[in-house]
SEZAVO-990989 format. One line per field, with one value per residue (C-alpha): residue number from 1; chain; z, x, y. Coordinates in Angstrom, 2 decimals. Layout:
# SEZAVO-990989
seq = [NUM / ...]
mol = [A / ...]
c3 = [Z / ...]
c1 = [X / ...]
c2 = [Y / ...]
This chain:
# SEZAVO-990989
seq = [1 / 2 / 3 / 4 / 5 / 6 / 7 / 8 / 9 / 10 / 11 / 12 / 13 / 14 / 15 / 16 / 17 / 18 / 19 / 20 / 21 / 22 / 23 / 24 / 25 / 26 / 27 / 28 / 29 / 30 / 31 / 32 / 33 / 34 / 35 / 36 / 37 / 38 / 39 / 40 / 41 / 42 / 43 / 44 / 45 / 46 / 47 / 48 / 49 / 50 / 51 / 52 / 53 / 54 / 55 / 56 / 57 / 58 / 59 / 60 / 61 / 62 / 63 / 64 / 65 / 66 / 67 / 68 / 69 / 70 / 71 / 72 / 73 / 74 / 75 / 76 / 77 / 78 / 79 / 80 / 81 / 82 / 83 / 84 / 85 / 86 / 87 / 88 / 89 / 90 / 91 / 92 / 93 / 94 / 95 / 96 / 97 / 98 / 99 / 100 / 101 / 102 / 103 / 104 / 105 / 106 / 107 / 108 / 109 / 110 / 111 / 112 / 113 / 114 / 115 / 116 / 117 / 118 / 119 / 120 / 121 / 122 / 123 / 124 / 125 / 126 / 127 / 128 / 129 / 130 / 131 / 132 / 133 / 134 / 135 / 136 / 137 / 138 / 139 / 140 / 141 / 142 / 143 / 144 / 145 / 146 / 147 / 148 / 149 / 150 / 151 / 152 / 153 / 154 / 155 / 156 / 157 / 158 / 159 / 160 / 161 / 162 / 163 / 164 / 165 / 166 / 167 / 168 / 169 / 170 / 171 / 172 / 173 / 174 / 175 / 176 / 177 / 178 / 179 / 180 / 181 / 182 / 183 / 184 / 185 / 186 / 187 / 188 / 189 / 190 / 191 / 192 / 193 / 194 / 195 / 196 / 197 / 198 / 199 / 200 / 201 / 202 / 203 / 204 / 205 / 206 / 207 / 208 / 209 / 210 / 211 / 212 / 213 / 214 / 215 / 216 / 217 / 218 / 219 / 220 / 221 / 222 / 223 / 224 / 225 / 226 / 227 / 228 / 229 / 230 / 231 / 232 / 233 / 234 / 235 / 236 / 237 / 238 / 239 / 240 / 241 / 242 / 243 / 244 / 245 / 246 / 247 / 248 / 249 / 250 / 251 / 252 / 253 / 254 / 255 / 256 / 257 / 258 / 259 / 260 / 261 / 262 / 263 / 264 / 265 / 266 / 267 / 268 / 269 / 270 / 271 / 272 / 273 / 274 / 275 / 276 / 277 / 278 / 279 / 280 / 281 / 282 / 283 / 284 / 285 / 286 / 287 / 288 / 289 / 290 / 291 / 292 / 293 / 294 / 295 / 296 / 297 / 298 / 299 / 300 / 301 / 302 / 303 / 304 / 305 / 306 / 307 / 308 / 309 / 310 / 311 / 312 / 313 / 314 / 315 / 316 / 317 / 318 / 319 / 320 / 321 / 322 / 323 / 324 / 325 / 326 / 327 / 328 / 329 / 330 / 331 / 332 / 333 / 334 / 335 / 336 / 337 / 338 / 339 / 340 / 341 / 342 / 343 / 344 / 345 / 346 / 347 / 348 / 349 / 350 / 351 / 352 / 353 / 354 / 355 / 356 / 357 / 358 / 359 / 360 / 361 / 362 / 363 / 364 / 365 / 366 / 367 / 368 / 369 / 370 / 371 / 372 / 373 / 374 / 375 / 376 / 377 / 378 / 379 / 380 / 381 / 382 / 383 / 384 / 385 / 386 / 387 / 388 / 389 / 390 / 391 / 392 / 393 / 394 / 395 / 396 / 397 / 398 / 399 / 400 / 401 / 402 / 403 / 404 / 405 / 406 / 407 / 408 / 409 / 410 / 411 / 412 / 413 / 414 / 415 / 416 / 417 / 418 / 419 / 420 / 421 / 422 / 423 / 424 / 425 / 426 / 427 / 428 / 429 / 430 / 431 / 432 / 433 / 434 / 435 / 436 / 437 / 438 / 439 / 440 / 441 / 442 / 443 / 444 / 445 / 446 / 447 / 448 / 449 / 450 / 451 / 452 / 453 / 454 / 455 / 456 / 457 / 458 / 459 / 460 / 461 / 462 / 463 / 464 / 465 / 466 / 467 / 468 / 469 / 470 / 471 / 472 / 473 / 474]
mol = [A / A / A / A / A / A / A / A / A / A / A / A / A / A / A / A / A / A / A / A / A / A / A / A / A / A / A / A / A / A / A / A / A / A / A / A / A / A / A / A / A / A / A / A / A / A / A / A / A / A / A / A / A / A / A / A / A / A / A / A / A / A / A / A / A / A / A / A / A / A / A / A / A / A / A / A / A / A / A / A / A / A / A / A / A / A / A / A / A / A / A / A / A / A / A / A / A / A / A / A / A / A / A / A / A / A / A / A / A / A / A / A / A / A / A / A / A / A / A / A / A / A / A / A / A / A / A / A / A / A / A / A / A / A / A / A / A / A / A / A / A / A / A / A / A / A / A / A / A / A / A / A / A / A / A / A / A / A / A / A / A / A / A / A / A / A / A / A / A / A / A / A / A / A / A / A / A / A / A / A / A / A / A / A / A / A / A / A / A / A / A / A / A / A / A / A / A / A / A / A / A / A / A / A / A / A / A / A / A / A / A / A / A / A / A / A / A / A / A / A / A / A / A / A / A / A / A / A / A / A / A / A / A / A / A / A / A / A / A / A / A / A / A / A / A / A / A / A / A / A / A / A / A / A / A / A / A / A / A / A / A / A / A / A / A / A / A / A / A / A / A / A / A / A / A / A / A / A / A / A / A / A / A / A / A / A / A / A / A / A / A / A / A / A / A / A / A / A / A / A / A / A / A / A / A / A / A / A / A / A / A / A / A / A / A / A / A / A / A / A / A / A / A / A / A / A / A / A / A / A / A / A / A / A / A / A / A / A / A / A / A / A / A / A / A / A / A / A / A / A / A / A / A / A / A / A / A / A / A / A / A / A / A / A / A / A / A / A / A / A / A / A / A / A / A / A / A / A / A / A / A / A / A / A / A / A / A / A / A / A / A / A / A / A / A / A / A / A / A / A / A / A / A / A / A / A / A / A / A / A / A / A / A / A / A / A / A / A / A / A / A / A / A / A / A / A / A / A / A / A / A / A / A / A / A / A / A / A / A / A / A / A / A / A / A / A / A / A / A / A / A / A / A / A / A / A / A / A / A / A / A / A / A / A / A / A / A / A / A / A / A / A / A / A]
c3 = [-12.48 / -13.73 / -11.50 / -11.47 / -12.27 / -12.33 / -8.56 / -6.46 / -5.00 / -7.67 / -6.56 / -7.12 / -3.83 / -4.60 / -2.24 / -3.30 / -1.74 / 1.76 / 2.15 / 5.79 / 4.64 / 1.55 / 3.45 / 6.01 / 3.12 / 1.29 / 4.51 / 4.61 / 0.92 / 1.30 / 4.37 / 2.17 / -0.67 / 1.87 / 3.14 / -0.50 / -1.16 / 1.94 / 1.85 / -1.59 / -4.46 / -3.92 / -6.58 / -8.95 / -8.78 / -12.44 / -14.09 / -16.67 / -15.79 / -17.80 / -15.34 / -15.39 / -13.68 / -12.53 / -14.67 / -13.58 / -11.03 / -13.71 / -14.23 / -17.89 / -19.05 / -15.64 / -16.22 / -18.77 / -19.35 / -20.15 / -18.92 / -15.63 / -13.20 / -9.89 / -7.77 / -10.33 / -10.11 / -9.23 / -6.09 / -5.03 / -3.37 / -5.46 / -4.24 / -5.97 / -6.79 / -3.76 / -3.86 / -2.43 / -1.62 / 0.18 / 3.30 / 6.09 / 5.13 / 8.27 / 12.18 / 14.61 / 12.09 / 9.25 / 6.99 / 8.21 / 5.89 / 5.68 / 7.70 / 5.91 / 9.03 / 11.97 / 14.55 / 17.78 / 19.50 / 16.85 / 16.34 / 18.14 / 16.42 / 12.97 / 13.47 / 14.55 / 11.40 / 9.10 / 10.80 / 10.70 / 6.99 / 6.30 / 7.96 / 5.69 / 2.62 / 3.20 / 5.04 / 1.94 / -0.09 / 2.74 / 2.60 / -1.12 / -1.50 / -2.57 / -4.97 / -8.03 / -7.73 / -8.58 / -10.98 / -13.40 / -16.22 / -17.19 / -17.30 / -13.58 / -12.62 / -14.01 / -12.18 / -8.84 / -9.34 / -10.29 / -7.05 / -5.02 / -6.41 / -5.88 / -2.38 / -1.87 / -3.17 / -0.98 / 1.95 / 0.61 / 0.61 / 4.33 / 5.17 / 3.46 / 5.62 / 8.81 / 7.90 / 6.67 / 9.47 / 12.65 / 13.18 / 15.10 / 16.19 / 12.51 / 11.57 / 14.30 / 13.17 / 9.59 / 10.76 / 12.58 / 9.43 / 8.03 / 11.22 / 11.60 / 9.69 / 8.65 / 10.83 / 12.98 / 16.53 / 18.24 / 16.01 / 13.91 / 11.64 / 13.35 / 11.90 / 12.10 / 8.48 / 7.39 / 9.55 / 7.81 / 5.23 / 1.46 / 0.40 / -2.93 / -5.89 / -4.92 / -1.61 / -3.40 / -5.62 / -2.81 / -0.81 / -3.50 / -4.09 / -0.53 / 1.53 / -1.02 / -1.29 / 2.56 / 1.48 / -0.97 / 1.71 / 4.30 / 1.76 / 0.64 / 4.18 / 4.58 / 1.17 / 2.92 / 5.72 / 6.85 / 7.11 / 3.25 / 2.71 / 3.83 / 1.62 / -1.36 / -0.83 / -0.51 / -3.56 / -5.66 / -3.93 / -4.95 / -8.47 / -8.18 / -5.76 / -8.54 / -10.40 / -7.38 / -6.85 / -10.66 / -10.28 / -7.50 / -9.02 / -12.42 / -10.98 / -9.14 / -12.02 / -14.36 / -11.86 / -11.81 / -15.62 / -15.89 / -13.33 / -14.91 / -18.26 / -16.87 / -15.07 / -18.35 / -20.21 / -17.66 / -16.95 / -13.11 / -10.13 / -7.93 / -6.12 / -6.30 / -10.00 / -10.57 / -8.29 / -10.17 / -13.28 / -11.84 / -11.12 / -8.03 / -7.25 / -6.62 / -2.91 / -2.10 / -3.71 / -1.60 / 1.53 / 0.68 / -0.06 / 3.48 / 5.21 / 3.26 / 3.61 / 7.34 / 8.05 / 5.98 / 7.65 / 10.98 / 9.73 / 10.12 / 13.94 / 16.70 / 15.88 / 18.31 / 18.75 / 20.63 / 18.47 / 15.17 / 16.79 / 17.76 / 14.41 / 12.56 / 15.16 / 14.90 / 10.97 / 10.47 / 8.91 / 7.12 / 5.83 / 2.38 / -0.20 / 2.76 / 0.52 / -1.35 / 1.76 / 2.66 / 6.32 / 8.41 / 8.35 / 12.17 / 13.40 / 16.94 / 17.84 / 14.63 / 14.92 / 12.94 / 13.24 / 14.37 / 15.24 / 18.72 / 20.74 / 22.72 / 24.45 / 22.21 / 18.99 / 16.57 / 16.55 / 15.12 / 17.51 / 16.86 / 18.37 / 18.20 / 14.43 / 15.67 / 17.86 / 14.93 / 12.15 / 11.86 / 11.28 / 8.69 / 6.66 / 7.03 / 5.58 / 2.72 / 2.26 / 2.27 / -0.34 / -2.74 / -1.94 / -2.60 / -6.04 / -7.13 / -5.88 / -8.07 / -11.12 / -10.38 / -10.14 / -13.72 / -14.97 / -13.23 / -14.55 / -18.13 / -18.03 / -17.06 / -13.76 / -10.53 / -8.08 / -6.42 / -4.31 / -1.37 / 0.85 / 4.43 / 7.10 / 8.69 / 12.04 / 10.76 / 12.01 / 13.49 / 15.86 / 16.64 / 17.90 / 19.35 / 17.59 / 18.41 / 19.23 / 18.82 / 16.50 / 13.57 / 10.45 / 7.06 / 6.80 / 10.21 / 12.57 / 16.02 / 16.66 / 19.62 / 19.72 / 18.72 / 15.87 / 14.72 / 15.17 / 12.91 / 10.13 / 10.16 / 7.26 / 5.21 / 5.77 / 6.04 / 4.06 / 5.76 / 5.79 / 3.05 / 0.96 / 1.27 / 0.62 / -2.61 / -3.84 / -3.07 / -5.11 / -8.23 / -7.89 / -10.38 / -12.35 / -16.09 / -17.89 / -21.56 / -23.11 / -23.63 / -21.69 / -18.49 / -15.56 / -16.11 / -13.21 / -14.50 / -17.73 / -19.81 / -19.47 / -22.25 / -23.08 / -22.32 / -20.41 / -21.96 / -25.38 / -25.45 / -26.71 / -23.99 / -25.23 / -24.81 / -22.79 / -19.61 / -17.62 / -19.10 / -17.28 / -17.54]
c1 = [12.19 / 14.75 / 16.70 / 20.50 / 21.63 / 25.35 / 25.41 / 26.17 / 22.52 / 20.26 / 18.23 / 16.56 / 17.38 / 20.80 / 22.31 / 25.88 / 25.58 / 25.06 / 28.27 / 27.45 / 24.09 / 25.45 / 28.15 / 25.48 / 23.33 / 26.23 / 27.09 / 23.50 / 23.47 / 25.67 / 23.60 / 20.49 / 22.02 / 23.06 / 19.47 / 18.21 / 20.64 / 19.40 / 15.66 / 14.95 / 13.35 / 14.90 / 17.14 / 16.75 / 20.14 / 21.05 / 17.67 / 17.27 / 13.89 / 11.85 / 11.53 / 10.45 / 12.87 / 11.90 / 13.75 / 11.62 / 8.97 / 6.79 / 3.55 / 4.01 / 6.92 / 8.20 / 9.66 / 11.56 / 11.64 / 14.37 / 15.83 / 17.83 / 19.34 / 17.53 / 20.76 / 21.82 / 18.44 / 19.20 / 17.33 / 17.16 / 15.62 / 12.83 / 10.47 / 7.84 / 8.98 / 8.75 / 5.72 / 6.83 / 3.21 / 2.34 / 0.34 / -0.83 / -4.46 / -5.77 / -5.51 / -4.49 / -1.75 / -4.39 / -3.21 / 0.40 / 3.37 / 4.32 / 7.29 / 10.60 / 12.17 / 10.77 / 9.08 / 10.61 / 7.27 / 6.28 / 9.46 / 8.70 / 5.27 / 6.79 / 9.46 / 6.91 / 4.82 / 7.84 / 9.29 / 5.91 / 5.35 / 8.95 / 8.72 / 5.89 / 8.13 / 10.80 / 8.12 / 6.20 / 9.44 / 10.21 / 6.57 / 6.82 / 10.41 / 9.70 / 6.85 / 9.07 / 9.85 / 6.09 / 5.13 / 2.41 / 4.05 / 6.90 / 4.50 / 3.47 / 6.96 / 8.05 / 5.13 / 6.13 / 9.66 / 8.54 / 6.37 / 9.56 / 12.02 / 9.58 / 8.84 / 12.60 / 12.60 / 9.77 / 12.13 / 14.72 / 12.24 / 11.50 / 15.23 / 16.14 / 13.68 / 15.14 / 18.58 / 18.13 / 15.74 / 16.10 / 20.01 / 21.46 / 17.90 / 17.04 / 20.16 / 19.36 / 15.92 / 17.10 / 19.22 / 16.45 / 14.26 / 16.88 / 17.00 / 13.40 / 12.00 / 8.51 / 7.16 / 10.22 / 9.20 / 11.89 / 11.99 / 8.86 / 7.65 / 5.66 / 2.15 / 0.40 / -0.47 / 3.14 / 3.99 / 1.38 / 2.76 / 2.01 / 2.67 / 0.77 / -0.16 / -3.81 / -2.50 / -0.25 / -2.85 / -5.19 / -2.27 / -1.44 / -5.11 / -6.27 / -2.92 / -1.24 / -4.63 / -4.19 / -0.75 / -2.55 / -4.77 / -2.01 / 0.07 / -2.61 / -3.17 / 0.64 / 0.60 / -1.51 / 1.08 / 2.27 / 5.79 / 6.46 / 9.24 / 6.96 / 4.22 / 6.50 / 7.84 / 4.69 / 3.06 / 5.75 / 5.37 / 1.73 / 2.81 / 4.54 / 2.03 / -0.84 / 0.89 / 0.86 / -2.99 / -3.28 / -1.26 / -3.54 / -6.93 / -5.94 / -4.40 / -7.67 / -9.75 / -7.77 / -8.02 / -11.87 / -11.93 / -10.23 / -12.42 / -15.61 / -14.37 / -13.81 / -17.16 / -18.91 / -16.87 / -17.77 / -21.11 / -20.68 / -20.30 / -19.13 / -15.91 / -14.52 / -14.79 / -13.32 / -10.46 / -9.86 / -9.77 / -7.08 / -8.78 / -9.59 / -13.39 / -15.15 / -16.04 / -12.37 / -11.67 / -14.31 / -12.70 / -9.35 / -11.03 / -12.46 / -9.25 / -7.13 / -9.88 / -10.28 / -6.68 / -5.94 / -8.83 / -7.01 / -4.19 / -6.06 / -5.95 / -8.41 / -11.88 / -11.09 / -7.54 / -6.05 / -2.91 / -4.72 / -6.49 / -3.00 / -1.53 / -4.39 / -4.53 / -0.75 / -0.91 / 1.14 / -1.32 / -4.53 / -7.56 / -7.88 / -8.24 / -8.25 / -8.40 / -11.56 / -13.51 / -16.25 / -15.78 / -13.48 / -10.57 / -10.27 / -13.09 / -13.51 / -16.97 / -17.69 / -19.06 / -18.57 / -20.22 / -18.75 / -19.98 / -20.22 / -21.59 / -24.59 / -27.04 / -25.93 / -26.29 / -24.08 / -25.18 / -23.98 / -22.78 / -21.90 / -18.43 / -15.97 / -14.65 / -11.13 / -10.95 / -12.42 / -10.18 / -8.80 / -12.42 / -13.09 / -9.97 / -10.98 / -14.49 / -12.81 / -10.78 / -13.69 / -15.74 / -12.69 / -12.14 / -15.78 / -15.72 / -12.95 / -14.87 / -17.77 / -15.49 / -14.55 / -18.28 / -18.74 / -16.34 / -18.66 / -21.73 / -20.35 / -19.83 / -23.44 / -22.66 / -24.98 / -22.29 / -21.21 / -18.28 / -19.00 / -16.62 / -17.34 / -18.72 / -16.05 / -16.53 / -15.65 / -12.55 / -11.14 / -8.06 / -7.96 / -10.59 / -14.00 / -14.53 / -11.32 / -12.16 / -15.90 / -17.41 / -19.29 / -20.39 / -19.39 / -22.79 / -22.62 / -24.37 / -23.13 / -22.61 / -21.11 / -18.11 / -19.93 / -21.58 / -18.13 / -16.49 / -19.22 / -18.72 / -15.32 / -14.26 / -17.06 / -15.70 / -11.85 / -9.37 / -8.82 / -5.51 / -7.05 / -7.92 / -4.40 / -2.88 / -4.92 / -4.02 / -0.36 / -0.64 / -1.41 / 1.65 / 4.50 / 6.76 / 5.90 / 8.79 / 7.92 / 7.12 / 3.31 / 2.52 / 0.35 / -0.44 / -3.76 / -5.46 / -5.19 / -6.21 / -3.66 / -3.75 / -5.56 / -2.41 / 1.31 / 3.42 / 4.42 / 2.86 / 4.85 / 3.01 / 1.87 / 4.31 / 7.35 / 10.24 / 9.74 / 12.13 / 15.39 / 17.00 / 21.04]
c2 = [19.57 / 17.12 / 14.64 / 14.55 / 10.90 / 11.93 / 12.00 / 8.96 / 9.41 / 10.68 / 13.65 / 17.00 / 18.58 / 19.95 / 17.23 / 18.09 / 21.52 / 19.92 / 17.92 / 16.86 / 15.54 / 13.99 / 12.16 / 10.62 / 9.45 / 8.04 / 6.12 / 4.78 / 3.72 / 0.50 / -0.50 / 0.05 / -2.14 / -4.80 / -4.82 / -5.19 / -8.23 / -9.89 / -9.12 / -7.99 / -10.09 / -13.78 / -14.93 / -11.86 / -10.31 / -10.93 / -10.47 / -7.54 / -6.07 / -3.81 / -0.98 / 2.60 / 5.11 / 8.56 / 11.25 / 14.29 / 15.11 / 16.88 / 15.34 / 14.65 / 12.56 / 11.94 / 8.49 / 6.40 / 2.65 / 0.25 / -3.06 / -2.55 / -5.15 / -4.34 / -3.98 / -1.40 / 0.65 / 4.17 / 4.84 / 8.43 / 11.53 / 13.15 / 15.96 / 17.88 / 21.62 / 23.98 / 26.30 / 29.95 / 30.62 / 27.35 / 27.76 / 25.67 / 24.79 / 23.37 / 23.26 / 25.91 / 27.21 / 27.75 / 30.42 / 30.71 / 30.15 / 26.59 / 25.26 / 24.63 / 23.34 / 21.18 / 23.18 / 22.37 / 21.61 / 19.13 / 17.46 / 14.23 / 13.83 / 14.46 / 12.08 / 9.41 / 10.08 / 9.85 / 6.61 / 4.92 / 5.72 / 4.70 / 1.43 / 0.15 / 0.63 / -2.00 / -4.15 / -4.82 / -5.77 / -8.31 / -9.71 / -10.16 / -11.29 / -14.93 / -14.21 / -13.94 / -17.69 / -18.34 / -15.58 / -16.37 / -14.59 / -12.30 / -9.48 / -10.10 / -10.70 / -7.29 / -5.44 / -7.33 / -6.02 / -2.55 / -2.45 / -3.53 / -1.08 / 1.86 / 0.69 / 0.94 / 4.44 / 5.56 / 4.18 / 6.64 / 9.46 / 9.10 / 8.47 / 11.75 / 13.62 / 11.74 / 12.73 / 16.23 / 17.55 / 15.33 / 15.14 / 12.23 / 10.99 / 10.83 / 9.02 / 6.38 / 5.91 / 5.41 / 2.70 / 1.10 / 1.01 / -1.48 / -3.53 / -4.40 / -7.30 / -8.23 / -11.00 / -11.21 / -12.23 / -10.08 / -7.09 / -6.75 / -3.98 / -1.25 / -1.95 / -5.30 / -5.69 / -5.50 / -8.44 / -10.64 / -13.22 / -12.61 / -16.24 / -16.37 / -14.15 / -13.88 / -12.48 / -10.07 / -8.75 / -8.19 / -6.49 / -4.15 / -3.35 / -2.80 / -2.17 / -0.03 / 1.90 / 2.52 / 4.04 / 6.20 / 7.70 / 7.98 / 9.81 / 12.08 / 13.04 / 13.83 / 15.56 / 18.39 / 18.65 / 22.15 / 20.77 / 21.45 / 18.99 / 16.19 / 17.36 / 17.77 / 14.40 / 12.48 / 14.14 / 12.66 / 9.25 / 9.41 / 9.55 / 6.16 / 4.55 / 4.76 / 1.63 / -0.40 / -0.11 / -0.65 / -3.89 / -5.07 / -4.18 / -5.52 / -8.63 / -9.69 / -8.78 / -11.09 / -13.91 / -13.37 / -13.14 / -16.51 / -18.14 / -16.94 / -18.24 / -21.60 / -21.63 / -20.92 / -23.54 / -26.25 / -24.82 / -24.94 / -22.85 / -26.00 / -25.04 / -28.54 / -28.85 / -25.37 / -26.17 / -29.44 / -27.41 / -25.27 / -21.92 / -20.08 / -20.37 / -17.14 / -17.77 / -18.29 / -14.99 / -13.42 / -14.89 / -13.34 / -10.03 / -10.25 / -10.99 / -8.33 / -5.67 / -6.11 / -6.24 / -3.09 / -0.95 / -1.65 / 0.21 / 3.60 / 3.10 / 3.51 / 5.14 / 7.97 / 9.12 / 12.05 / 11.54 / 12.05 / 15.15 / 16.47 / 15.88 / 17.77 / 20.61 / 21.04 / 21.17 / 17.96 / 15.74 / 16.71 / 14.96 / 13.24 / 16.10 / 18.55 / 21.78 / 20.50 / 20.12 / 22.77 / 23.31 / 25.67 / 23.32 / 23.69 / 21.43 / 22.73 / 21.91 / 19.78 / 16.22 / 13.03 / 9.74 / 6.50 / 3.12 / 1.88 / -1.07 / -0.19 / -2.65 / -5.59 / -3.54 / -1.63 / 1.88 / 5.17 / 7.93 / 11.54 / 12.30 / 15.15 / 15.48 / 16.07 / 12.89 / 10.80 / 11.82 / 8.17 / 6.99 / 9.72 / 8.65 / 4.95 / 5.91 / 7.69 / 4.60 / 2.29 / 4.26 / 4.13 / 0.39 / -0.51 / 1.28 / -1.13 / -4.20 / -2.83 / -2.93 / -6.57 / -7.34 / -5.97 / -8.63 / -11.20 / -9.69 / -9.50 / -13.28 / -13.69 / -15.26 / -14.57 / -13.82 / -10.61 / -9.94 / -7.58 / -5.57 / -6.64 / -4.60 / -2.43 / -4.05 / -7.52 / -9.12 / -6.16 / -6.23 / -2.49 / 0.06 / -0.41 / -3.65 / -5.38 / -9.02 / -8.36 / -11.05 / -9.41 / -11.23 / -9.74 / -8.31 / -6.61 / -8.79 / -9.31 / -13.08 / -15.17 / -17.34 / -20.40 / -18.65 / -17.32 / -20.79 / -22.27 / -19.81 / -18.53 / -20.84 / -19.36 / -15.83 / -15.99 / -18.26 / -21.42 / -23.33 / -25.58 / -22.49 / -21.21 / -24.72 / -24.93 / -21.47 / -22.11 / -25.41 / -23.41 / -21.21 / -21.89 / -19.79 / -19.13 / -17.72 / -17.97 / -14.54 / -14.26 / -17.29 / -17.19 / -19.54 / -21.39 / -19.58 / -15.88 / -14.24 / -12.32 / -8.41 / -6.44 / -4.34 / -4.55 / -2.07 / 1.19 / 0.20 / -2.93 / -6.20 / -8.60 / -11.15 / -8.74 / -10.16 / -8.05 / -9.93 / -11.40 / -14.27 / -14.40]
């Protein structure tokens, strides 16, 4: 299913056949470009970047690569092909034909889902806009810019749905997506994690590993939606999202690899000596991991949620890999375990499966995240170093849900405020940690050269050599 790049807005949805919609989106387009110039990657306007551009929504051969100036990148609207036999696979409408238009009774909830997802896309670009000034290599700079342009396209994906299916309300919501700003005191982004700073490349790699992985699970849940245009949209977004998680996992892995190399060269695990040698010690990496993991799992919401139950029962948002699950896909009367506080202890309690859908998705996410942490540990193990990274307990450092504000150690022990104050610097990045990591940041622009604190990748992008000129400065 090819994409028409002859149009002002590239698309595969026959946009030219709906002149009203086309005019509305063409009115929004310059506002998007104005936002990109203001809040997109800092100082990058004239760079030629080796980017991939979607040319098809088919699984094989869906993208092409070439040097492009980012303001000239052809953002557009791409949906997976329609399935005439697509059914609603869960909830009270299970077995019915999927909706091609928004059901009136679900209009407000669908709009809320789409706006919340849409708001995360420009937010991450805003969080990352200064990182290009301190990129550790051209390879990494290109990967940052690829993530940025695709987050921009994912914004387009949600804006199309708002314009196409929600009329004036949708147009107003699309305008608001360009008005909010990450971290703004008066008009912040909707979700807390998208108002955090991403000031350095260790934070960026942790963000793309952990927070973009949240995006994967949210998109997978929406890809099950009974509203077929949303399902088709998110399925194609997932094709692009995979690269973002790769950037994070590989980036952290390369930092670990370089640290282990220097540890073996110097025959030391002493953090001060490793920092003096210009690499990031493993305990600091653990603290960053703890922070980004805990901030991200808050994105799944409260442990029990009537909204999540409504979204599921209404057929709007399913579970991760819904159709592969072996239950009745309705869940009335089913139970699911959550953690609660009882008599000064953390214990498991069975509650309604419908009310705990956020917790189930969080648990699916945690299993997936922990697997990647295990792959990082294999790098450390291969280097012969007796240190293991661990994902913290899911009650650690929570701001949302049952454990919001409750002091829990990374291994799951309840502690008091004094105990937390005593150990917080061991568990979360301190100002000194962040200042040290920031001190390492400095742009490396020679092809094939890398900052001292990170190892080169094993292979380049799209079969290009590692020393390829991924970004050309003009």
